[in-house]
N, C-alpha and C positions, 0 to 999 in steps of 0.2 A: 475405783476402776475407770470411771468416766474420765478423770483427770489423766490417768496413765494412757488411755486410748487417745486422748487429744494430744498428749505429748508425743506419742509415737507417730501420729499423722503429721504433726508439725515437723518432726525430725526427718520423716520420709520426704516431705516437700522440700526441705532444705537440701537434702541429699540429691534429689532429682535435679535441682537447679545448679548444683555444683558439677558442671559437665567435665571440667578438667580433673576433678577428684574422681569421678566415675571412670574417666579414661585411664587414670593411673591405677585404679583398683581392679580394672578388668582387662583392658587392652594390653597394658604394659606387662602384667604377669603372664598373660598368654604368650606374648612375644618373647618374654624372658625364658619361659619353659621351652618354647620351640628352639630358640637359639642355643640354650645350654644343652638340651638333649641332642641337637644336631652335632654340636662340637664333641660331646661325650661319645656319641655313636660313631662319629668318624674316627675318634681315637681307638675305640674298640675294633673297628674294621681295619685300621692301620696295623694294629697288633695281630689280629686274628685272620683277616681275610686278604687285605691288600699287601703288596710286596714293597719293601723298602728298596729304593734304588741304591745299588752298591757299585761303585767304580772299582774295578780290579786290574791291577798291573802285575803280570806274571813275568818277572825277570829271570826266572829259573829256566834253564835249558833242558833239565831232566824231566823224567816222567812224573815225579811226585808233585811238582807244581801244577801240572795239568790235572792230576787226580784231586788236589786240594780245591781247585776251581770247581770241579765236578761235585765234590762233597759239599761245598758251600751252596751250590745250586740246589742240591737235593734237600737241603734243610727246609726250603719252601718259603722262607720269610724274605728272600732277597730277589730283586730283579737285577741281574748282572749286566753290566756294561763294561766290556774289556777295553783297556787303554793300551796304547802302543808302548812297547817295552823301553823305548828310548825317552819316554817322558821323564822330566825331572821332578823331584819332590816339590819344589816351589811352584811348579806349574799345575800340580794336582788340585790345589785349592781353587784355581781359576776354572778348571774343568768341572769341579764340583758345583760352583755357582752357575756355570753355563748349562750343565745337565740337571740342575736342581736336585742334586744328590746330597744326602745327609752323611753318607759314609763312603770312605774309599780305603782299600787295603792293597798293600804292596808286598809281593812275595820276593824275598831276597834271591840273589843269583846262585847261592850255594845251598839252597833248600834241599834239593834231591840228594846231593852228595852227603850232606850232614845227617839227613834222616836215615839213609842207608848205612852210613858208618856207625851211627848210634845204635841202629837195630842189630847190626852184626856184633857190636861190643856187648850189648845186653844179652844177646843169645849165647855168646861164648862164656860170659860170666854166669849165666843161669845153668849152663851144662858143666861147668868146672866144679871141683870140690870146694867146700866152704872155706878151707884155709887159704887156698890160692885165690879164691874170689875176694876174700877180705884183704889180701895183700895187694890185689890189683883194683881195689875199689876206687882208686883215684884215676884210673886209666880210662875215664870216660872219653868218648869221642867229643870233640868240641861242639858246643851248641851252635846251631845255625844262627845267623843274624836274625834278630827278632822281626816278626811281621810288623809292618807299620800300618796302624789304623788311623786314618785321618777322619775327624768327625766335625760336624757343624757345631758352632758354639750354642745354638739354640736347643740342642738335644739335651734332655734332662739326664742326670746321672744314672737313674734307675734304668732308663731306656738304653743308655750307652752300655751299662753293665750286661744287659740282656743280649745285645749284639756281640759284645766281647765274649760272653759265654758261648754263644753260637759258633763263633769263629774258633774258640778253644776246642769245642766238640769236633769240629771238622778236622782240625790238626790232629787230635787224638785218634780219630778214625784212621788217618793216613799213617800215623806213627804205629798204631796197633797192627795195622795190616802189614807194615814192613817187618815188625818184630815177629809176628806169627809166621811169615814166610821164612825168615832167617832161622827160627827155631825148628820148623818142620824140615827145612833143607839140611840143617846140621844133623838132625837125628836120623832122617830117612834117606839122605843123599839124593833127593828128588824134589821137584816142585810140589807145593801144596795143592791138593785137588780144589777146584773152585767151590764145590758144595761145602767142604769142610771149612774152607776159608770164610764162607758166608755164615756158617753156623757159629764160628768162633767170634766173628766181628759183630754180627747183627742179630744173633739169637738172644734177644733181650726179653725179660719177663714183661708182659704188657701191664699198663697202668690204666685202670678204669676210674674215671672221675664221676663222683656221685654228689650232687648238691644236697646239703642237709636242709630239711624243712620240717615244720611242725606237723604238716598234713601228710607227709610221706611222699609228696609229689616230687618227680624227678625233672620238672621243668626248670631250665636254666634262666634266671632273670636277665632281662635285656636292659639297655640303657634307659628306656622309658620307665621301667619299674623302679630304677634307682633315682632318677632325676625328677620325675613329675611329682611324687609325694613331697620330696624335699623342698622344691621351689614353690609348691602350693602353700606350705606352711609359711615360707618367707613372704609370699604375697599376702597371706592373711594378716600377718603382723605389720605389714607396711600400711595398713589402714591408719596407723598412727599419724601419718602425714595429713590425712583428711580430718579424722576425728579429733586428734590432739589440737590442731589449729582451730577447729570449730569450738571447742571448749574455751580456748583462750579468747576467741572473739566474743563469746557470750559474756565472759568476765569483763572484758574491756567495754562492751556496750552497756553494761549495767543490768543485764538480764537476771543475774543473781540477786541484785538488790530489789528489783521489781517482784521477783518470786517471793521474797520475804513478806511483801505486803499483801500477798494473796493467801487464801485459805488452802494452801498446798505446800508441800515440801519439795525442796530441790532434789531430794532422793528420788522422787517420781521422774524427774527429768533425767537423772543418771540411769535409772532402770530403763527408761524409754530409749536412751541412746544405746545402751547395751543390747536391748532387744533388736533395734534396727540394724546395728552393725554385726550382731551375730547372724542375722539374716543375710547381710552383705557377704560376710566371710563364707557362709555356707554356700551361697550362690557362686562365689569365686571358685570354691573347690569343685562344685558341680560343673561349672563351665570348663575349668582346666582339665578335669577328668574326662569330660565329654570330648574335648579336643584331642587328648591323648588316645582315647579309645576309637573315635570315629574319623578324625582328620589325619592323624599321624600316618596311617597306612597309605594315604593318597599323596603324601609329600615325601615319601621315601624313608620314613622313620619307623622303627619297630612299634607295633601296637601296644598300648597300655592295657594289660589284662587286669580287670577289676577283681578284687578279692571276693570269695564266695560269701563271706560273712558281711552282708550289706548293713544289717543293724549295727554291728561293731564299727563299721566304717563311718556311719552316720554319727554315732555317739562320740567317736574320736574327733570328728570334724567339728561337732558342736563344742566339745571341750576346748579345742584349740581356738575356735572363734571367740568363745567367752573370755579366754585368757588374753587374746589379742585385743579385744574391745576394752577390757579392764585396764590393760597396760596403756593403751592410747589415752584413755580418760585420765589416768594417773599422770601421764606426761603433760597433758593439757592443764591439769590443776596446778602443777608446780611450775609451769612455764609462765613467764610474764608477757611474752609477745609471740605471735604466730611464727616468727622466724626462729625463736628459741625452740618452740615445739617441733617444727619441721627439722631443724638441724640436729637437735639432740635425739629426736625420735628416730630419724633415719640412721644416724651413726650408731646409736645403741642397738638397733635391730641388726645391723651388719655385725657388730661385736657379738651379740647373742647368737647369731647364725654361725659365726666362726667357732664360738665356744660349744655350740650345740652339735657340731659335726656336719653342717651343711656344706661348708667350704672345704674342709679337710676331714676325712674319716676319723672317727673318734679313736679307732685302734691305732692310728698312725701318730696320735698326739703323745707328747711326753707324759710321764706319770703325774706330774703336778697339775698339768692341764686337764687330765682325765678326771681329777677330783673337782675341778671348777665347772666342768660341763653340767654337773648336776643342778646348778643354780639356773641354768638356761631352760626356759619352758620349751624352746624350740627343740631341745634334745629329747625331751620326753614325748613330744608330739611326733618327732621323726622316728624314734624307736617304735612307737605304737604303729605308725603307718608301715614301717618296714616289716614289722611282725606280721601284718596282714598281706602286704603286697609281695614281699620276698620270701617269707617263710611259710605262707599259707596258714597262719594262725587264726584263732577265733577270739571272740570278745573276752573270754576267760583268761586268755594269754596276755591281754593288754590292760587288765584292770589296775595293775600296779602303776602303769604309766598314766592312766586316766586319773587315778587318785593323786599322784604327784602333781599333775597339771592342776587339779582342783585345789590342792594345798597352796601352790604358788599363786593361783588366782585369788584365793581368799586373802592371802597376805598382801597382794596388790590392792585389793578392795579396802582392807583396813588402813593401808598407807594413804589411799585416796581420801578416806574419811578424816584421817588425821590432818591431811593438808587442807581440807575444806574448813575444819574447825579452827586450825591455826590461822587461816586467812579470814576467819569470821564470815565465812560464806554460807554456813548453815547454822 
């Protein structure tokens, strides 16, 4: 026990002297979490709160083009800027860059005539007998020229499809309104009452959104709940840069050989490094969670709500820290130079983070990749954190994740011992 205590004190002194390592282990993760959460939160606000600038050119001289502009504005996701009707298509891209707009839409000049003609045609076919309707099924009024949607190349396909769907909804409202008016006028020989028109077009069944959680809470998770736990795990495993290179330096300096001449085992040194760096990873998590909970509200970011099961949070953090320290030591044992440990360690953590669902959500991965993510310890740590932070779960809900982390950690420990024996270091 005295030897282990001395080893822990020695490793703590080495760690304190490594100012650059401490900077990478504490300041850089905090900065990373702030930046990633800010970007993610701004994306959420762009979709949910902020309005997308949309340039609109209405070349239609009839009433339907104006109604379409009004319908697009009522959607609530666009900030409309109207363009002059004489503008050319090749000039719109220039105006998009000048106005910093991501999307522009052009309404063709025959939009009103085509909508009204199509509404009359559908109304007459609906009121005629089936035989005559089937004979005249090809007598559709010609479709209007398509709406032109210009978009910036940086826009992601999923975001573009959402905007396209919103524009389709606006067009359907206009077309449905025209068809309803034509049908009512054909049946009753008078204009449709405004109240009835409103009930037909906008009398939709409401949809209530309910987030699913283990605790039954209806609180909607924010960007901080998603990002802070994920990048905390990433920061924990990035101790491989400091600890892995430290193990390599001890091998190069001959510390392993000197330890063989002492009445002590190098296993004590391995245990002391694990104890010290488990403390480091736990302190990392505490600092990052404190920043999310206390600092985020003061810099315009959503507050990080800590889970109610604090013992479960502590146990998960310790399990992740133990796995991270074990992995870093294993990388150091098999590396020949500090550069190898730093390069391989950093790249492997990024790969494990990608496999674990930190960079891309696991549900969005292809089926074959979803099988591979089980080998990533970051996946099990992330799932455990999400169960507490997002779902309101308790310790009993994450025992499987903790057990999986422990099995992976033991496997890494055995691999480390094999490497030490193979290199004749123990």
